[in-house]
Structures are given as C-alpha cells and as structure tokens.
C-alpha positions as CSV (number, residue, x, y, z in Angstrom):
1,X,187.8,197.2,254.4
2,X,186.1,200.3,255.7
3,X,187.9,203.6,255.0
4,X,189.3,205.4,258.1
5,X,189.9,209.0,257.3
6,X,192.6,210.8,259.4
7,X,191.7,214.4,260.1
8,X,194.6,216.7,261.1
9,X,193.4,219.1,263.6
10,X,196.3,221.5,262.9
11,X,196.9,222.0,266.6
12,X,198.7,225.3,267.4
13,X,199.3,225.8,263.7
14,X,201.3,222.6,263.4
15,X,200.6,219.7,261.1
16,X,200.1,216.1,262.2
17,X,200.2,216.6,266.0
18,X,196.6,215.8,267.1
19,X,194.1,213.8,265.0
20,X,190.5,212.7,265.0
21,X,189.4,209.8,262.8
22,X,186.3,209.9,260.6
23,X,184.4,206.8,259.5
24,X,181.3,207.7,257.4
25,X,178.4,205.2,257.2
26,X,175.0,205.3,255.5
27,X,173.3,206.7,258.6
28,X,175.8,209.4,259.4
29,X,179.4,209.4,260.6
30,X,181.5,208.2,263.5
31,X,184.4,210.2,265.0
32,X,187.1,208.5,267.1
33,X,188.3,211.4,269.3
34,X,187.0,215.0,269.0
35,X,190.2,216.9,269.8
36,X,190.3,220.0,272.0
37,X,187.9,222.9,271.8
38,X,190.7,225.0,270.3
39,X,190.7,223.0,267.1
40,X,186.9,222.5,266.7
41,X,186.7,225.0,263.8
42,X,189.5,223.1,262.0
43,X,187.6,219.8,262.6
44,X,184.3,221.2,261.3
45,X,186.0,222.5,258.2
46,X,187.7,219.2,257.5
47,X,184.5,217.3,258.0
48,X,182.8,219.5,255.4
49,X,185.8,219.0,253.0
50,X,185.1,215.2,253.3
51,X,181.4,215.8,252.5
52,X,180.2,215.4,256.1
53,X,178.0,218.0,257.8
54,X,179.4,218.2,261.4
55,X,175.8,217.9,262.6
56,X,175.6,214.5,260.8
57,X,178.1,213.0,263.3
58,X,176.1,210.5,265.2
59,X,178.7,208.9,267.5
60,X,181.9,210.2,269.1
61,X,184.2,207.5,270.6
62,X,186.7,208.8,273.1
63,X,189.8,206.9,274.2
64,X,189.9,209.0,277.3
65,X,188.8,212.4,278.6
66,X,192.0,214.5,278.6
67,X,191.5,217.8,276.9
68,X,193.5,217.1,273.7
69,X,191.2,214.1,273.1
70,X,187.8,215.1,274.4
71,X,187.4,218.9,274.7
72,X,185.1,219.3,271.7
73,X,182.9,216.2,272.2
74,X,180.2,218.1,274.0
75,X,179.6,220.3,270.9
76,X,178.8,217.2,268.9
77,X,176.6,216.0,271.7
78,X,174.7,219.3,271.7
79,X,173.8,218.5,268.1
80,X,172.5,215.0,269.0
81,X,175.6,212.8,268.8
82,X,176.2,210.0,271.3
83,X,179.5,210.2,273.2
84,X,181.1,207.0,274.4
85,X,183.9,206.7,277.0
86,X,185.1,204.6,279.9
87,X,182.5,204.6,282.7
88,X,185.1,206.2,285.1
89,X,185.2,209.3,282.8
90,X,181.5,209.9,282.3
91,X,181.0,212.2,285.3
92,X,183.9,214.4,284.3
93,X,182.5,214.8,280.8
94,X,179.1,215.8,282.2
95,X,180.6,218.2,284.8
96,X,184.2,219.0,283.8
97,X,185.0,221.6,286.5
98,X,187.4,219.3,288.4
99,X,189.1,218.2,285.2
100,X,189.6,221.8,284.1
101,X,190.9,222.9,287.5
102,X,193.4,220.1,287.5
103,X,194.5,221.0,283.9
104,X,194.7,224.7,284.8
105,X,197.2,223.9,287.6
106,X,199.5,222.3,284.9
107,X,199.0,224.8,282.0
108,X,198.4,228.0,283.9
109,X,197.9,231.0,281.7
110,X,198.4,228.9,278.5
111,X,195.3,226.9,279.3
112,X,192.8,228.7,277.0
113,X,195.2,229.2,274.1
114,X,196.1,225.5,274.1
115,X,192.8,223.9,274.7
116,X,190.0,226.4,274.2
117,X,186.5,225.7,275.5
118,X,185.5,222.3,277.0
119,X,181.9,221.6,276.2
120,X,180.1,219.6,278.9
121,X,178.3,216.5,277.6
122,X,174.7,216.1,278.4
123,X,174.2,213.0,280.5
124,X,171.4,212.1,278.0
125,X,174.0,211.7,275.3
126,X,176.7,209.8,277.4
127,X,177.3,206.1,277.5
128,X,180.0,204.0,279.1
129,X,181.6,201.0,277.6
130,X,182.6,197.9,279.5
131,X,185.8,196.0,278.8
132,X,185.2,193.8,275.8
133,X,181.8,195.4,275.0
134,X,180.9,195.6,271.3
135,X,179.3,198.7,269.9
136,X,177.2,198.3,266.7
137,X,176.7,201.5,264.7
138,X,174.9,200.8,261.4
139,X,177.0,198.1,259.8
140,X,180.1,199.1,261.8
141,X,181.3,197.2,264.8
142,X,183.7,198.5,267.5
143,X,185.1,196.5,270.4
144,X,186.2,198.4,273.5
145,X,189.3,197.2,275.5
146,X,190.0,198.9,278.8
147,X,193.7,199.8,278.6
148,X,194.8,201.7,281.8
149,X,198.4,202.9,282.3
150,X,198.3,206.4,280.8
151,X,194.9,207.0,282.6
152,X,192.7,204.7,284.6
153,X,189.8,205.5,282.2
154,X,191.6,204.7,279.0
155,X,189.9,202.7,276.2
156,X,191.4,201.4,273.0
157,X,189.0,200.6,270.2
158,X,189.3,197.7,267.8
159,X,187.6,198.1,264.5
160,X,188.1,195.5,261.7
161,X,191.9,195.2,261.5
162,X,192.7,198.5,263.2
163,X,193.4,199.5,266.8
164,X,192.6,203.1,267.9
165,X,195.2,203.2,270.6
166,X,194.7,206.7,272.0
167,X,197.8,207.5,274.1
168,X,198.5,204.1,275.7
169,X,199.9,202.9,272.4
170,X,202.3,205.8,272.4
171,X,202.9,208.9,270.3
172,X,204.1,208.2,266.8
173,X,204.2,210.9,264.2
174,X,204.2,210.4,260.4
175,X,207.4,209.8,258.6
176,X,208.9,208.2,261.7
177,X,208.9,204.9,263.5
178,X,210.0,206.7,266.8
179,X,207.6,206.3,269.7
180,X,207.2,208.5,272.8
181,X,205.2,207.2,275.8
182,X,203.1,210.1,277.2
183,X,203.5,209.7,281.0
184,X,201.3,212.1,282.8
185,X,200.3,213.3,286.3
186,X,198.4,211.9,288.1
187,X,197.6,208.4,286.7
188,X,200.7,207.0,285.1
189,X,201.2,203.4,286.2
190,X,203.8,201.5,284.3
191,X,202.7,198.1,285.5
192,X,199.2,198.6,284.2
193,X,200.6,200.2,281.0
194,X,202.7,197.1,280.4
195,X,199.6,194.8,280.8
196,X,197.6,197.0,278.4
197,X,200.2,196.9,275.7
198,X,200.6,193.2,276.1
199,X,196.8,192.7,275.7
200,X,196.7,195.0,272.7
201,X,199.6,193.1,271.0
202,X,198.0,189.7,271.7
203,X,194.8,190.9,269.9
204,X,197.1,191.2,266.8
205,X,195.7,194.2,264.9
206,X,197.2,194.9,261.5
207,X,196.9,198.7,261.8
208,X,197.7,201.0,264.7
209,X,195.9,204.4,264.9
210,X,197.3,206.6,267.7
211,X,195.7,210.0,268.3
212,X,199.1,211.6,267.9
213,X,199.1,210.9,264.9
214,X,198.2,208.9,261.8
215,X,197.7,205.3,260.7
216,X,200.5,202.7,260.4
217,X,200.3,199.1,259.1
218,X,202.8,197.5,261.5
219,X,200.7,197.4,264.7
220,X,202.2,194.3,266.3
221,X,205.7,195.5,265.7
222,X,204.8,199.0,266.9
223,X,203.3,197.6,270.2
224,X,206.3,195.4,270.7
225,X,208.6,198.4,270.4
226,X,206.4,200.4,272.8
227,X,206.7,197.5,275.3
228,X,210.5,197.5,274.9
229,X,210.7,201.3,275.4
230,X,208.5,201.0,278.5
231,X,210.9,198.5,280.0
232,X,214.0,200.5,279.0
233,X,212.6,203.7,280.5
234,X,211.6,201.9,283.7
235,X,215.1,200.6,284.1
236,X,216.4,204.1,283.5
237,X,214.0,205.5,286.1
238,X,215.3,203.1,288.7
239,X,218.7,204.6,288.3
240,X,217.6,208.2,287.9
241,X,215.5,208.0,291.1
242,X,218.1,206.2,293.2
243,X,219.1,209.4,295.0
244,X,215.4,210.5,295.3
245,X,215.9,213.8,293.3
246,X,213.2,216.5,293.3
247,X,211.0,216.7,290.2
248,X,213.0,219.6,288.7
249,X,216.2,217.5,288.7
250,X,214.4,214.5,287.2
251,X,213.1,216.8,284.4
252,X,216.7,217.7,283.5
253,X,217.8,214.1,283.6
254,X,214.9,212.8,281.5
255,X,215.2,215.6,279.0
256,X,218.9,214.7,278.4
257,X,218.0,211.0,278.1
258,X,215.3,211.7,275.5
259,X,217.5,214.0,273.5
260,X,220.2,211.3,273.3
261,X,217.6,208.6,272.5
262,X,216.0,210.6,269.7
263,X,219.3,211.7,268.3
264,X,220.3,208.1,268.1
265,X,217.1,207.5,266.1
266,X,218.0,210.2,263.7
267,X,215.1,212.5,264.4
268,X,215.4,215.9,262.8
269,X,215.0,219.1,264.8
270,X,211.7,219.8,263.2
271,X,210.3,216.4,263.9
272,X,211.6,216.5,267.5
273,X,209.7,219.8,267.9
274,X,206.5,218.2,266.7
275,X,207.0,215.3,269.2
276,X,207.5,217.8,271.9
277,X,204.3,219.6,271.1
278,X,202.4,216.3,271.1
279,X,204.1,215.0,274.2
280,X,206.2,217.5,276.3
281,X,209.2,215.9,278.0
282,X,208.7,217.9,281.2
283,X,205.1,216.7,281.6
284,X,206.3,213.1,281.0
285,X,209.0,213.4,283.6
286,X,206.5,214.8,286.1
287,X,204.3,211.8,285.5
288,X,207.3,209.4,286.0
289,X,208.3,211.2,289.2
290,X,204.8,210.9,290.7
291,X,204.6,207.2,289.6
292,X,207.8,206.4,291.4
293,X,206.8,208.1,294.6
294,X,203.1,207.3,294.7
295,X,202.8,203.9,292.9
296,X,206.2,202.2,292.6
297,X,207.3,203.0,296.1
298,X,203.9,203.4,297.8
299,X,203.9,202.3,301.4
C-alpha cells in the first residue's frame, strides 16, 4: 500500500484544520490539494521536512477551486507541475479574477489575511478530468469521480483503497467522528450532494481523506453518517424555512441547532472552535438559505 502523507498547513496558526496530501513516487511527488496562498510557506517547509523539494512536485490534484483548496496551485505550476481539476474549474484557475471578486464579497477585509495570494495557473499546465477518468502518474493510478453538491466542479479522487473526498465528504477533524457538511453560496445542492455521497459509498473505499482534515479507516461508515446528517439537516431546513425567514434569522436558528447537535456529540469547546474555523456555521447557513430559495423552491 502506497504511503499517503498528511501535511498540516497550520491555517491561521491552528493545527489540523486544512490539509494537503503528499504521495512521493520515483519520478517526483503528487500533491492532492495545495491549500491557500496564505499557507504556502508552511507547505513548502513541510515538504522539505519529508525530503521533497517543492519544485519536485510534478502533479497537483485539486478537488475543487475554492481558495482553501487551490490558492497555491499556481505556484507549483510556475515550477512546472501539472494541475488537474474539473473541466468547469479550469478557466477560473487560469483567470481567477471573478473567483476572487466573489470571495471578497464574502470575506471583505479579512480576505488577504485568510487566503493570501491566489496564483493563476498557466493554461499550458492545466488539465481537466472527466468523470471516471483514470490518471496514471508513474506507477500511481488515480480515478476521478465527479461529485457535485458542495460545488458543481467538485471531484473526489480514488487511489488504491482511499478516497480523497475534498469537501463533499464533509469536514471531520482528528480525534472526532463528528462531521460537518460545508454548505456554501452559491452552489449548494442537497440533491446532487446526496447522489454524490451515495456513489462514493457504493465505491466502497476503506479510507476517507477529507481536506479538513486527516485520514480515517472507516470510509463506508463515514459516508453513511454523512448521508444521514444530510437527510437530518434537510428535514430541519424544511421546518426552519417554513415562515421564509431572512438569511440573518436562519443563521441564528442554524447556529443554535449546530450547537445543540455538537454538544450532544460531546465536542469540547476547543474542538468546536477548530470545526468553526474549518467550516463557519454562518457561511453554511447562508448556503442553505440560497439553496432553499434558488434550488429547492425554484420556479
């Protein structure tokens, strides 16, 4: 079994919130995710600690193009690495202005401190992967599965017995079995998300490797629990949106629901703070609010 090395990007000086995954091979090294530009120096340092020159990374596999997953990919491309993503995301990687403008509307004056620089990826170093397409890198073989729901351009990668699940498999931090589903504006679609989780579970991986954060050996159980949580939260949303509240009111309701849910699971205050950094409740409630109005109840 090939070794998968989790790299903690030490996002915002917190351990185990955002990760990248290193897989060395005789011709160089593969990274699954690059993390944001704000953590590039941490990633470079960690690569060197594992005996890998950052310029020796030959391939970067992105689950999707959100800033916490893809911001630093262009730096590796500038050193010659290939960057792989869903075909729908390629133009935004090459010319990220619209992506950055959209993120800036969400994060405002926190944008640079959180995410740092987003390096454009040269089109000469970009490649899209079709659903089911196999990617051979040296003796390594990855299979791409298109898994929308969190984002229309989301890919999960299957490698040996592992599934790199990005965000669609949920946020699950070390020392916990608790899962948060990171709903976001503008592309949350719970129906597509449910279909993606079902396909991933049917593929029966042994290990699940979410970007937030770490590697667990109970993938089928994890994906089953994510499906049940999705169903539970959609039922909750049906009640919470019955009186068509504004987004601010849904934030309050969802925050109270999540606090009760995670308290029942026995999460410590410190662990809840880490989950909040990886997947802010208010951003998730905004994603649910838009889903309800623009997808679930679309005319």
